[in-house]
N, C-alpha and C positions, 0 to 999 in steps of 0.2 A: 504494500500500500504506500509506504513512504517513497519507494522508488518511482511509483506511478505519479505521485504528487510532484516529485522533483522533475520528472520527465515532462509533465504537462506545463509546469511553471517555466522550465527551460525553453520549451517550444514557444510559449507566449512571449518570453523575453526576446528570443531570436527574431520573432516576427516584428516586435516593436523596434528592435535595433535596426532591422532592415528598412522598415517604413520611415524611421526618423533619420536614417543615415548617421547613427550615433555609434560611439565606441563601446565595446563590451567591457564593463567594469570588473568582471569576475576575476580576471588575472590579478589586478592590483589589490582586490579585496582578499584574495587568497594569501597574498603576501602579508597583508595587514593581520590576517588571522594567525599566520605563523609567528609573527612578531608578538602578538598577544599571548599565544600559547607559551612562548619562551619567557615573556616578561611578567605575565599575571594570569595564572591558570584560572582563577575565578572569573576574570573578565572574559577570557577565552570561552569558558563554559556558558556565560551569559550570551555571548555572540552566537554560539552554536545553537543555543535554545531559541534565540530570536529568529535565526534562519529557519529552523525546523518548525517552530510553533507559530510564528507570525508572518515572516516574509513569504514563504512558499504558499501557505494557505490563502493569504490575502491576494496573491496574484491569480491563483486558480479561481478564487471567488469573485474576480472582476476588477481588482485594483489595477491601475495603470502600471505596467511592469517597470518602465524606466523610473517613474517616481518612487515606486516601492524599493527598487534597488538603490536609488540615490539615498533614501532614508536609511537603508541598511548601511550604506557607506558612512553616513553621518553617525550612526550608532556605533560602528566600529571605531571611528575617530574619537567619539566621546568616551568610549571604554578605554581608549589609549590615554586620555586625559582631557579635562575640561578645556573649553575654548569656544571660539565662534567660527561659524562657517560663512564663507563669502564666495561670491561668483566674480569672475574676472572676464569682462567682455573682450572682443578683439582689439579694442583701442587701449586696453590695459586698465580700464576703469573698474574698480571694485565696488560691489554693492552687497548688502546683506543677502544671504541665501533665501530663496523662495522656491517652494516645490510646485511643480517640477522645474528643475533648472533647464535653461535653454541648452540644447546639445552642443551649441557652438561655444559655450562658456567653459572656462576652466573653473573647477569648484575645489576650494581648499578649506581645510579646517586649521585655524590658527590657534595653537595651544596657548592657554593663559600664561604658562610659565615663561614664555618668551625665550627660553633657552633651547627649545627643541625646534626642529624644522617643521614647517607646515606639512600637513598630511593631505595627500591626494584623495579627493572624494570623487571627482569627475574630470574627465579629460576629453576634449573634443578630438575629432578625427585629425584635424590639422590645427596646430597652434599658430596664432599670428605672432609676429615679432614681439609685441609687448607681452603677450601671454607666455611665450618662450622665455623671455627675460624674467618674468615673474616666477615661473616654474623653476628656472635655473637658480635664481637667488633664494627664494623661500623654501623650496623643497630640496633641491640638490646642494644648496649652500655655496654655489659658485658666485664669485664676486667679480668675474671678468667675462667679457663678451666672448662668444665662440668665434673661432677663426672665420673671417669673411663677414662678420656682423659689425655694424656701426651704430 
């Protein structure tokens, strides 16, 4: 039964990704789950329970898959540590997160501690120059432009 639920939810997400031309967030959410497992087993267990008990059933019951997965990404980020989630449009302008985010926006969780890098919640298929700079600086910790960028 659980495998069937996951298969139906995955199919609905795949359809929504194709229709919206959006990037699949599951790969970087898996990475965040591995980090949680190594860092805080209790937070990891809550993330897995949310996935199993809330995310998958909500999608199968009719929730918009991209919005549901985005909220799961925010949940993972919050389990990593408190902070605020913002979207960054193609011009580099940040705004408070609103669900569902525009698939062309970069979505980041900014930890309250200020000592940790921003956490990726949503990534557009193509980053604009300002989005790339924001990602490089806040997520990757780079403080220099990539070769060929000005």
